[in-house]
C-alpha positions as CSV (number, residue, x, y, z in Angstrom):
1,M,54.0,162.1,63.7
2,I,56.6,160.0,62.2
3,E,56.9,159.8,58.9
4,M,58.8,156.9,56.9
5,K,60.2,157.4,53.6
6,A,61.1,154.3,51.2
7,S,64.1,153.9,50.1
8,P,64.7,154.0,45.9
9,A,64.2,150.2,44.2
10,K,67.2,149.4,42.1
11,A,66.5,148.2,38.7
12,G,65.2,145.1,38.4
13,H,65.3,144.3,43.0
14,Y,62.2,143.7,44.8
15,D,61.0,146.3,47.3
16,G,57.9,145.2,49.1
17,G,56.0,144.2,45.9
18,R,57.2,146.6,43.5
19,Y,59.5,145.9,40.2
20,D,61.1,148.5,38.3
21,R,58.5,149.3,35.9
22,R,60.9,150.7,33.1
23,K,62.2,146.7,33.5
24,W,58.6,145.3,33.1
25,A,57.5,147.4,30.4
26,A,60.7,146.1,28.4
27,V,59.6,142.5,29.5
28,A,56.0,142.7,28.5
29,I,56.9,144.2,25.2
30,S,59.4,141.0,24.5
31,A,56.7,138.7,25.4
32,M,54.6,140.3,23.1
33,C,57.1,140.2,20.1
34,V,57.1,136.6,20.9
35,I,53.4,135.9,21.1
36,G,53.0,137.9,17.6
37,A,56.2,135.3,15.8
38,V,54.7,132.5,17.0
39,T,50.2,132.6,15.6
40,T,49.4,135.1,13.7
41,A,45.5,135.5,12.5
42,S,43.9,136.9,10.0
43,A,40.0,138.0,9.4
44,M,37.9,137.6,5.9
45,V,34.6,138.7,5.3
46,L,32.4,136.4,3.7
47,V,28.6,136.7,2.6
48,P,26.8,133.6,2.6
49,A,25.3,132.1,-0.6
50,E,22.8,130.7,-1.6
51,F,22.7,126.5,-1.7
52,S,21.6,126.7,-5.0
53,E,24.3,129.4,-5.9
54,M,26.9,127.3,-4.4
55,V,26.4,123.8,-6.1
56,T,26.0,126.0,-9.4
57,A,29.8,127.5,-8.8
58,S,31.0,124.5,-7.5
59,E,33.1,122.4,-10.1
60,L,33.3,119.5,-7.7
61,V,31.1,118.3,-4.9
62,V,32.0,114.6,-3.3
63,H,31.4,112.8,-0.5
64,G,34.6,111.6,0.8
65,R,36.8,110.4,3.9
66,V,39.5,112.6,5.4
67,I,42.4,110.5,4.8
68,G,45.8,113.2,4.6
69,V,46.1,116.8,5.9
70,R,49.5,118.8,5.5
71,P,50.3,122.3,6.4
72,Q,52.7,124.1,4.2
73,L,54.7,127.2,3.9
74,V,54.2,128.8,1.1
75,G,54.4,132.7,-0.4
76,S,57.9,132.7,0.0
77,R,57.7,130.9,3.4
78,R,55.4,134.3,4.8
79,T,52.2,131.9,5.5
80,I,50.5,129.0,5.7
81,E,48.3,126.7,3.9
82,T,47.0,123.5,4.6
83,V,46.7,120.9,2.1
84,V,43.9,118.3,2.6
85,T,43.3,114.4,0.9
86,V,40.0,112.9,0.7
87,E,39.1,109.6,-0.6
88,V,35.7,109.8,-2.6
89,L,33.3,107.6,-1.7
90,D,31.0,109.4,-4.1
91,A,30.9,111.7,-7.0
92,I,27.8,113.8,-6.5
93,K,28.8,116.6,-9.2
94,G,31.9,116.3,-11.6
95,Q,34.1,113.8,-12.3
96,P,37.0,113.2,-9.3
97,G,39.2,110.5,-9.3
98,A,39.7,108.1,-6.8
99,T,40.9,111.2,-4.4
100,V,40.7,114.9,-4.4
101,Y,42.5,117.2,-2.8
102,F,41.9,120.5,-2.1
103,R,43.7,124.0,0.2
104,V,42.4,126.1,3.3
105,P,44.4,128.8,4.8
106,G,46.0,128.3,7.8
107,G,47.5,125.7,9.5
108,Q,50.7,124.7,11.7
109,V,54.4,124.2,10.7
110,G,56.7,123.8,13.9
111,R,55.8,126.2,16.4
112,Y,54.5,128.7,13.6
113,R,50.4,128.6,13.3
114,R,48.3,130.6,11.7
115,F,44.6,131.3,12.4
116,M,41.8,132.3,9.6
117,V,38.3,133.1,10.7
118,G,35.6,131.2,8.9
119,A,38.2,128.8,7.7
120,P,37.5,124.8,8.2
121,E,40.2,121.9,10.2
122,F,39.9,119.2,9.2
123,A,41.1,115.9,10.5
124,S,42.3,112.3,9.0
125,G,39.1,109.9,9.6
126,E,36.3,112.7,9.3
127,E,33.7,112.3,6.8
128,V,32.6,115.0,4.7
129,V,31.0,116.5,1.9
130,L,33.3,119.2,-0.1
131,F,31.4,121.8,-2.4
132,L,34.8,122.8,-4.0
133,K,35.4,125.4,-6.3
134,G,38.4,125.5,-8.9
135,R,39.6,124.6,-12.0
136,P,43.0,122.7,-12.7
137,P,45.9,123.3,-12.2
138,V,44.9,125.7,-9.7
139,V,44.6,123.6,-6.4
140,P,40.5,124.1,-4.9
141,L,39.2,125.6,-2.1
142,P,36.3,124.8,-0.4
143,F,33.3,127.4,-1.6
144,G,33.1,129.8,0.7
145,L,35.7,128.2,2.8
146,S,33.4,126.7,6.3
147,Q,30.2,127.2,4.1
148,G,31.0,124.8,1.4
149,V,32.4,122.7,4.0
150,Y,29.0,119.5,5.4
151,R,30.5,116.8,8.1
152,V,28.7,113.7,7.8
153,V,27.7,111.7,11.2
154,R,25.8,108.9,12.7
155,D,22.2,109.7,13.9
156,A,21.0,107.6,16.9
157,S,19.8,105.0,14.4
158,G,23.0,104.6,12.5
159,R,22.3,106.5,9.4
160,S,24.3,108.9,7.7
161,V,23.0,112.3,8.3
162,V,24.8,115.9,7.1
163,T,25.3,118.6,9.5
164,P,25.1,122.0,8.0
165,P,28.1,124.2,8.5
166,V,28.0,127.1,11.0
167,V,27.6,130.4,8.9
168,A,26.6,133.4,10.2
169,E,23.5,135.2,7.9
170,T,24.3,138.8,6.5
171,A,22.5,140.3,9.5
172,G,25.2,138.4,11.4
173,R,22.4,135.9,13.7
174,V,22.5,132.2,13.8
175,V,19.3,131.0,15.0
176,R,19.1,128.1,16.6
177,G,16.1,125.4,16.1
178,D,16.1,127.1,12.4
179,P,14.7,124.1,9.9
180,A,17.0,125.3,7.7
181,R,19.6,124.1,10.1
182,R,19.0,120.8,10.9
183,P,20.7,117.7,10.1
184,L,19.5,116.2,6.6
185,E,20.1,112.5,5.3
186,L,22.6,111.9,3.2
187,S,21.3,110.1,0.6
188,A,18.8,113.2,0.3
189,F,20.8,115.4,0.6
190,A,23.3,113.7,-2.7
191,R,19.7,113.7,-4.4
192,N,18.9,117.6,-3.7
193,V,22.4,118.9,-4.9
194,R,22.5,116.5,-8.2
195,A,18.9,117.8,-9.2
196,I,20.1,121.5,-8.6
197,A,23.3,120.7,-10.8
198,E,20.9,119.0,-13.2
199,G,19.0,122.1,-13.7
200,R,15.7,119.7,-12.6
201,P,12.5,121.1,-10.2
């Protein structure tokens, strides 16, 4: 029997498909540090609210079009939030001006990005119905983050319809085909909100 012994590999030297393990460990740790510096994630547990509760607790409910999305560093440059500006098309509750602006956690500034589970994202040109909570001088937030953001789209006949946000119920399950999650015509949706806000049945 002939016994073959492999010669020890030098640090960082390729030897039959093997690299020095200590060097690989150092590279892996360095890579994780770089990734951690570029992207941070946050989580927040939000219990879905009843629709009537959301209407009552929101200072403003507006139908509008997104015209500005501006991420910025806040809190001694340690975190990122995005300020969104919306052109008001219809004031459903409250008395906003021609435009409103609000903030959402997360966004990207340069190579740094912050992501929060449950925080909505916006793009210029989008049409939305917003439930905003917060009184001046505080910059408002959407009620329950994604819970307070309803997207407006056009159906096959060209009508404006409101699509409910995807928010898991307390049991942690979203039921496909749930009638409560079906799109509703924008005008009917606005009437429902006004009726609740005015205390009408």
